[in-house]
C-alpha positions, 0 to 999 in steps of 0.5 A, spaced: 726 571 839 724 571 846 729 572 852 730 568 858 726 573 862 720 573 858 720 565 858 720 565 865 715 570 867 709 566 865 712 561 870 712 565 876 705 567 875 703 560 875 707 558 881 703 564 885 697 561 882 699 554 884 700 557 891 693 560 891 690 553 888 693 548 893 693 553 899 700 556 902 698 554 909 697 546 907 704 547 902 708 549 908 705 544 913 707 539 908 714 541 907 715 542 915 713 535 916 717 532 910 723 536 912 722 533 920 721 526 918 727 526 913 732 530 917 733 535 912 732 542 910 727 544 905 724 550 901 720 551 895 722 556 890 720 560 884 724 559 877 728 565 879 730 562 886 726 566 891 723 562 896 715 561 896 715 558 902 719 559 909 725 554 909 724 548 914 729 546 918 733 552 915 741 551 917 744 556 920 751 554 917 748 555 910 745 562 912 751 564 915 755 562 908 749 565 904 750 572 908 757 572 906 757 569 899 750 572 897 752 573 889 755 566 889 750 562 892 745 565 888 748 564 882 749 556 884 742 556 885 740 559 879 745 554 875 742 548 878 735 550 877 736 551 870 739 544 870 732 542 872 728 546 867 733 543 862 732 536 863 725 536 867 728 531 872 731 532 879 738 533 880 743 531 886 749 536 887 754 538 892 755 545 893 761 549 893 761 548 901 761 541 900 753 540 903 749 535 899 743 538 896 738 536 891 733 539 887 726 537 884 721 540 879 714 541 881 710 540 875 703 543 874 699 542 867 705 539 864 710 544 866 715 546 871 712 552 875 716 551 881 722 548 884 723 544 891 730 545 894 733 540 900 739 539 903 741 533 907 743 536 914 747 530 916 752 531 910 751 525 907 751 524 899 751 518 894 757 514 896 754 508 900 748 503 898 744 506 905 745 513 903 743 512 896 737 508 897 735 513 903 736 519 898 732 516 892 726 514 897 725 521 899 726 524 892 721 519 890 716 520 895 717 528 895 715 528 887 709 523 888 707 528 894 707 534 890 703 530 884 698 528 889 697 536 892 696 538 885 690 534 884 686 538 888 680 540 884 679 548 883 676 551 877 682 554 873 677 560 871 677 562 879 684 561 879 685 566 873 681 571 877 685 571 883 689 578 884 697 577 883 701 578 889 709 578 890 711 571 893 713 576 899 706 579 900 703 572 899 707 570 905 705 575 909 698 575 908 697 568 909 700 569 916 695 574 917 699 580 917 695 586 915 696 591 910 697 596 915 702 591 918 706 590 912 707 598 911 710 598 918 714 592 916 716 596 910 719 602 914 722 597 920 726 593 915 729 600 912 731 602 919 726 607 921 725 608 928 718 607 931 717 615 931 719 615 924 714 610 922 709 614 926 710 620 922 710 616 915 704 613 917 700 618 920 699 614 927 702 614 934 708 611 936 703 607 941 700 604 935 706 603 932 709 599 938 702 595 938 703 593 930 710 591 932 708 586 937 702 583 933 707 582 927 712 579 932 706 574 935 704 572 929 710 570 926 713 567 933 719 572 933 722 575 940 724 582 937 725 587 931 732 584 930 729 577 929 724 580 925 729 583 920 734 577 920 727 573 919 726 577 913 733 577 910 733 569 911 727 568 907 728 573 902 722 577 903 723 583 898 719 589 901 
């Protein structure tokens, strides 16, 4: 008898291959445009509830709550993902803080390989006919859009030969972060100073500063504090 963890592992690999097949930048651009058009926050998660993309229109309120109640938020997120996997269809719910959220399955090769999770920024949920129609429409459009994205013709044989990276590595590599810069981020994330990073990587402090400047520019951030917040907000496991 297989455990739940064993059942999920192949799906996690499929989600990473799906990112390679469609293109991380294409998926992120679509997600950003969709979230802006419907005034929602939106993200694509793997089946463990970790982001495969960067949250679009991320709510600062939700971020603050997540930092204070990380365990409870993660449990709720995994519960709704399990609900979607069990029923193979979208799910609309109010979180314990009263935010109206929706979750949709992303299908590939006739199985759920990832999850689209969204939150309504203006806090409405089912209740009025207008709200019902808009919510149903955006969910249907989102499902149809993912189905269209999946029609990109790429050889499965080529996909199988792609190296398997963690979702964090995928995000950084597709944002042109080099392997050396990832090493710098790793040390910086753990609280090391520029001098300590330089000693660990056998490079000069000036080179460390150059790497950090390049990283911030590539990610559109102002300083290392914003970088740390950004990494935590997007759950990049380094």
